C-alpha positions as a LaTeX table, in Angstrom:
\begin{tabular}{lrrr}
\hline
Residue & $x$ (\AA) & $y$ (\AA) & $z$ (\AA) \\
\hline
Met1 & 113.05 & 115.12 & 120.29 \\
Ala2 & 115.21 & 115.10 & 117.75 \\
Asn3 & 115.81 & 118.75 & 117.67 \\
Lys4 & 117.09 & 118.88 & 121.02 \\
Ile5 & 119.09 & 116.13 & 119.72 \\
Arg6 & 120.32 & 118.43 & 116.91 \\
Thr7 & 120.89 & 121.41 & 118.56 \\
Gln8 & 122.38 & 120.25 & 122.48 \\
Pro9 & 125.98 & 120.35 & 122.31 \\
Val10 & 127.71 & 117.25 & 123.54 \\
Arg11 & 129.10 & 117.83 & 126.70 \\
Glu12 & 129.71 & 114.00 & 127.46 \\
Lys13 & 133.35 & 112.86 & 127.77 \\
Gln14 & 134.87 & 111.99 & 124.63 \\
Tyr15 & 135.26 & 108.30 & 123.48 \\
Lys16 & 137.33 & 106.29 & 121.07 \\
Asp17 & 135.37 & 104.91 & 117.98 \\
Glu18 & 135.71 & 101.49 & 119.59 \\
Glu19 & 134.32 & 102.30 & 122.73 \\
Ile20 & 130.44 & 102.67 & 123.25 \\
Asn21 & 129.33 & 106.06 & 125.56 \\
Pro22 & 126.55 & 104.63 & 127.81 \\
Leu23 & 125.33 & 108.89 & 128.33 \\
Thr24 & 124.57 & 108.45 & 124.54 \\
Ile25 & 123.21 & 105.32 & 123.59 \\
Gly26 & 119.38 & 106.60 & 124.53 \\
Lys27 & 119.98 & 109.59 & 122.42 \\
Val28 & 121.51 & 107.35 & 119.55 \\
Glu29 & 118.51 & 105.39 & 119.71 \\
Ala30 & 115.67 & 107.91 & 119.75 \\
Phe31 & 117.34 & 109.71 & 117.09 \\
Tyr32 & 117.35 & 106.33 & 114.85 \\
Glu33 & 113.29 & 106.07 & 115.80 \\
Thr34 & 112.39 & 108.98 & 114.45 \\
Asn35 & 114.88 & 109.34 & 111.35 \\
Lys36 & 113.53 & 105.24 & 110.41 \\
Lys37 & 111.19 & 105.47 & 108.22 \\
Lys38 & 113.20 & 108.23 & 106.23 \\
Ile39 & 116.55 & 106.07 & 106.30 \\
Ser40 & 115.43 & 102.44 & 106.40 \\
Thr41 & 116.81 & 100.42 & 103.52 \\
Ile42 & 115.68 & 96.74 & 104.28 \\
Ser43 & 113.61 & 96.27 & 101.84 \\
Thr44 & 115.97 & 97.71 & 98.69 \\
Val45 & 119.51 & 95.24 & 100.17 \\
Val46 & 116.79 & 92.26 & 100.31 \\
Leu47 & 115.94 & 93.04 & 96.78 \\
Gly48 & 119.37 & 93.65 & 96.18 \\
Ala49 & 120.45 & 90.14 & 97.14 \\
Ile50 & 117.88 & 88.41 & 95.38 \\
Val51 & 118.33 & 89.98 & 91.97 \\
Leu52 & 122.13 & 89.02 & 92.18 \\
Phe53 & 121.51 & 85.61 & 93.89 \\
Leu54 & 121.46 & 84.17 & 89.93 \\
Ala55 & 124.53 & 86.39 & 88.79 \\
Tyr56 & 126.66 & 84.61 & 92.09 \\
Thr57 & 125.16 & 81.13 & 91.93 \\
Lys58 & 126.66 & 80.96 & 88.37 \\
Leu59 & 130.13 & 80.79 & 89.46 \\
Tyr60 & 129.71 & 77.82 & 91.17 \\
Lys61 & 129.19 & 74.30 & 89.65 \\
Gly62 & 127.93 & 70.35 & 90.98 \\
Pro63 & 125.31 & 68.57 & 92.89 \\
Ala64 & 126.21 & 70.39 & 95.78 \\
Glu65 & 125.89 & 74.20 & 94.76 \\
Glu66 & 122.77 & 72.95 & 92.89 \\
Lys67 & 120.74 & 71.25 & 96.13 \\
Ala68 & 121.67 & 73.62 & 97.96 \\
Ala69 & 120.24 & 76.48 & 95.40 \\
Thr70 & 117.01 & 74.51 & 95.62 \\
Ala71 & 116.81 & 74.67 & 99.21 \\
Leu72 & 117.50 & 78.13 & 99.38 \\
Ser73 & 114.70 & 78.83 & 97.05 \\
Tyr74 & 111.91 & 77.47 & 99.48 \\
Ser75 & 113.21 & 79.91 & 102.58 \\
Gln76 & 113.66 & 82.86 & 99.31 \\
Arg77 & 109.18 & 82.37 & 99.12 \\
Tyr78 & 108.81 & 82.39 & 102.93 \\
Phe79 & 111.10 & 85.58 & 102.91 \\
Glu80 & 109.79 & 87.50 & 100.57 \\
Gly81 & 105.65 & 86.76 & 101.92 \\
Asp82 & 107.37 & 88.58 & 105.56 \\
Ser83 & 107.10 & 84.50 & 106.77 \\
Leu84 & 110.46 & 85.30 & 108.83 \\
Asn85 & 110.42 & 82.71 & 111.39 \\
Leu86 & 109.38 & 79.85 & 108.64 \\
Ala87 & 112.32 & 81.10 & 106.61 \\
Leu88 & 114.87 & 81.35 & 109.12 \\
Asn89 & 113.96 & 77.79 & 111.02 \\
Gly90 & 112.31 & 76.06 & 107.88 \\
Asp91 & 109.11 & 74.34 & 107.88 \\
Gly92 & 109.43 & 71.18 & 109.11 \\
Lys93 & 110.12 & 69.62 & 105.37 \\
Asn94 & 111.92 & 72.36 & 103.82 \\
Leu95 & 115.34 & 73.85 & 105.22 \\
Gly96 & 115.64 & 77.79 & 106.68 \\
Phe97 & 118.54 & 79.38 & 106.30 \\
Thr98 & 120.20 & 78.75 & 109.09 \\
Lys99 & 120.35 & 75.23 & 109.13 \\
Ile100 & 121.18 & 75.93 & 105.01 \\
Ala101 & 123.93 & 78.53 & 106.12 \\
Lys102 & 125.97 & 75.01 & 108.12 \\
Lys103 & 124.53 & 72.60 & 106.11 \\
Phe104 & 126.09 & 73.67 & 102.83 \\
Ser105 & 128.95 & 76.02 & 104.22 \\
Gly106 & 131.14 & 76.24 & 101.07 \\
Thr107 & 128.58 & 77.22 & 98.27 \\
Ala108 & 127.08 & 80.23 & 97.09 \\
Ala109 & 123.65 & 79.42 & 98.27 \\
Gly110 & 124.83 & 78.38 & 101.99 \\
Asn111 & 127.01 & 81.60 & 102.10 \\
Leu112 & 124.21 & 84.04 & 100.72 \\
Ala113 & 122.09 & 82.01 & 103.20 \\
Leu114 & 124.21 & 83.94 & 106.07 \\
Tyr115 & 122.94 & 87.03 & 104.74 \\
Tyr116 & 119.19 & 86.13 & 104.63 \\
Glu117 & 119.67 & 85.37 & 107.94 \\
Gly118 & 121.15 & 88.68 & 109.52 \\
Ile119 & 118.33 & 90.46 & 107.66 \\
Cys120 & 115.75 & 88.34 & 109.04 \\
Tyr121 & 117.53 & 89.09 & 112.40 \\
Leu122 & 117.48 & 92.95 & 111.40 \\
Lys123 & 113.63 & 92.85 & 110.69 \\
Met124 & 112.76 & 90.55 & 113.65 \\
Gly125 & 114.53 & 92.94 & 116.10 \\
Asp126 & 117.29 & 90.10 & 117.07 \\
Phe127 & 120.42 & 93.01 & 116.32 \\
Ala128 & 123.12 & 90.93 & 117.70 \\
Asn129 & 121.96 & 87.89 & 115.92 \\
Ala130 & 121.91 & 89.65 & 112.70 \\
Ile131 & 125.40 & 90.63 & 113.38 \\
Lys132 & 126.88 & 87.74 & 113.62 \\
Ser133 & 125.07 & 86.30 & 110.82 \\
Leu134 & 125.96 & 89.31 & 108.24 \\
Lys135 & 129.97 & 89.39 & 109.64 \\
Asp136 & 129.82 & 85.28 & 108.89 \\
Phe137 & 128.62 & 86.32 & 105.50 \\
Asn138 & 131.34 & 86.19 & 102.89 \\
Gly139 & 130.52 & 88.63 & 99.93 \\
Lys140 & 133.29 & 90.02 & 98.48 \\
Gly141 & 133.83 & 91.14 & 95.21 \\
Thr142 & 130.51 & 91.68 & 94.96 \\
Leu143 & 127.45 & 94.08 & 95.56 \\
Val144 & 126.12 & 92.49 & 98.32 \\
Ala145 & 129.14 & 92.89 & 100.71 \\
Ser146 & 128.19 & 96.72 & 100.76 \\
Met147 & 124.52 & 95.67 & 101.89 \\
Ala148 & 125.54 & 93.52 & 104.60 \\
Tyr149 & 127.40 & 96.25 & 105.90 \\
Gly150 & 124.89 & 98.65 & 105.13 \\
Ala151 & 122.82 & 96.09 & 106.85 \\
Met152 & 125.46 & 95.68 & 109.77 \\
Gly153 & 125.10 & 99.42 & 110.38 \\
Glu154 & 121.51 & 99.48 & 110.85 \\
Ala155 & 121.92 & 96.94 & 112.84 \\
Tyr156 & 124.53 & 98.55 & 114.91 \\
Met157 & 122.54 & 101.98 & 115.34 \\
Glu158 & 119.51 & 99.96 & 116.71 \\
Ser159 & 120.98 & 98.86 & 119.37 \\
Gly160 & 122.70 & 101.86 & 119.72 \\
Asp161 & 126.32 & 101.22 & 119.05 \\
Asn162 & 126.69 & 104.82 & 117.16 \\
Ala163 & 130.51 & 104.25 & 116.63 \\
Lys164 & 129.92 & 101.16 & 114.97 \\
Ala165 & 127.48 & 102.01 & 112.64 \\
Ile166 & 129.51 & 104.53 & 111.41 \\
Glu167 & 132.62 & 101.98 & 110.73 \\
Ser168 & 129.80 & 100.15 & 109.07 \\
Phe169 & 128.43 & 102.73 & 106.91 \\
Lys170 & 131.52 & 104.26 & 105.97 \\
Lys171 & 132.55 & 99.80 & 105.02 \\
Ala172 & 129.67 & 100.16 & 103.03 \\
Thr173 & 130.12 & 103.06 & 100.93 \\
Ala174 & 133.80 & 102.62 & 100.00 \\
Asp175 & 132.97 & 101.64 & 96.22 \\
Lys176 & 133.04 & 105.25 & 94.83 \\
Asp177 & 131.63 & 103.57 & 91.31 \\
Asp178 & 128.57 & 102.03 & 93.07 \\
Ala179 & 125.97 & 104.72 & 92.51 \\
Leu180 & 122.87 & 103.07 & 93.94 \\
Val181 & 124.25 & 101.66 & 97.59 \\
Thr182 & 126.73 & 104.17 & 97.93 \\
Pro183 & 124.57 & 107.37 & 98.38 \\
Met184 & 122.59 & 105.52 & 99.87 \\
Tyr185 & 124.58 & 104.37 & 102.75 \\
Leu186 & 126.35 & 107.88 & 102.65 \\
Tyr187 & 123.09 & 108.91 & 104.18 \\
His188 & 122.80 & 106.38 & 106.44 \\
Leu189 & 126.30 & 107.56 & 107.52 \\
Gly190 & 125.39 & 111.63 & 107.75 \\
Ile191 & 122.52 & 110.13 & 110.16 \\
Ala192 & 124.71 & 108.39 & 111.97 \\
Tyr193 & 127.54 & 111.40 & 112.79 \\
Glu194 & 124.52 & 113.62 & 113.16 \\
Ala195 & 123.34 & 111.51 & 116.23 \\
Gly196 & 126.90 & 111.40 & 117.62 \\
Gly197 & 127.23 & 114.79 & 118.07 \\
Lys198 & 129.62 & 115.23 & 114.82 \\
Thr199 & 127.63 & 117.65 & 112.53 \\
Ser200 & 131.04 & 118.16 & 110.61 \\
Glu201 & 130.98 & 115.37 & 109.38 \\
Ala202 & 127.62 & 114.75 & 108.59 \\
Lys203 & 127.96 & 117.23 & 106.55 \\
Asp204 & 130.59 & 116.00 & 104.18 \\
Ala205 & 128.80 & 112.30 & 104.21 \\
Phe206 & 125.64 & 114.38 & 102.78 \\
Lys207 & 127.87 & 116.74 & 100.35 \\
Arg208 & 129.35 & 113.71 & 98.47 \\
Ile209 & 125.85 & 113.02 & 97.54 \\
Arg210 & 125.16 & 116.52 & 96.40 \\
Asp211 & 128.59 & 116.33 & 94.40 \\
Glu212 & 129.21 & 112.87 & 93.67 \\
Tyr213 & 126.00 & 110.96 & 92.88 \\
Pro214 & 123.55 & 113.69 & 91.76 \\
Lys215 & 120.94 & 111.75 & 90.11 \\
Ser216 & 120.30 & 109.42 & 92.75 \\
Leu217 & 117.27 & 108.82 & 94.98 \\
His218 & 118.57 & 110.70 & 97.91 \\
Ala219 & 120.42 & 113.39 & 96.22 \\
Arg220 & 116.91 & 115.33 & 95.57 \\
Asp221 & 116.68 & 116.57 & 99.26 \\
Ile222 & 120.10 & 116.88 & 100.19 \\
Asp223 & 120.14 & 120.43 & 100.05 \\
Lys224 & 117.20 & 120.31 & 102.54 \\
Glu225 & 118.85 & 118.52 & 104.70 \\
Leu226 & 122.43 & 120.69 & 104.93 \\
Ala227 & 120.26 & 123.96 & 105.09 \\
Arg228 & 118.98 & 121.96 & 108.35 \\
Leu229 & 122.38 & 121.60 & 109.34 \\
Gly230 & 123.46 & 125.45 & 108.53 \\
Glu231 & 125.03 & 124.62 & 105.56 \\
Leu232 & 123.77 & 127.32 & 103.26 \\
Asn233 & 124.44 & 127.55 & 98.93 \\
\hline
\end{tabular}
């Protein structure tokens, strides 16, 4: 199926970037499903958020922030144990990410709860709510911002909106100095372009990994990806 998607010419009419081509949604979903295991980075995204949380919350002081951070820690434990429903909605005693985000709005921990909420929804297959939560999250000036855009791109890919997935992956790869997140989502961007029949753009994304991030994890097999697309050194 994946080979057919790669090699068949695109015969549908051209759609604007903000439009969803209903004739290609099925192909996008099938292509992404075929490549999901290879390009999934949810665990990496989450790990980054957990590691950055301490530094992120140190920017803020005060009782509200401390209470929010404490509340978040309980939900994080459930999240790390893959108990997504408890992490999201709480256990009756401790709040879940959803209520933490609302109750402690304006705090760093309350804001970060939105990110976790989005990842929970993404892992649970609720892509519409994943996108909403990730849009509400404000990670400006942090590494988490790029990862949020990347996760949003995954949600769009899962829901068949290839154009918005590409837009999100572009934002996730905007920081050229980030040698961890940027090459990871450049790979996603290449896959999204390929799924949409944009082979030239896919090659460009893969070439950036090869040329700009040669020591990254995704650079190891990038020549194979380029060769598969007809780009031979």
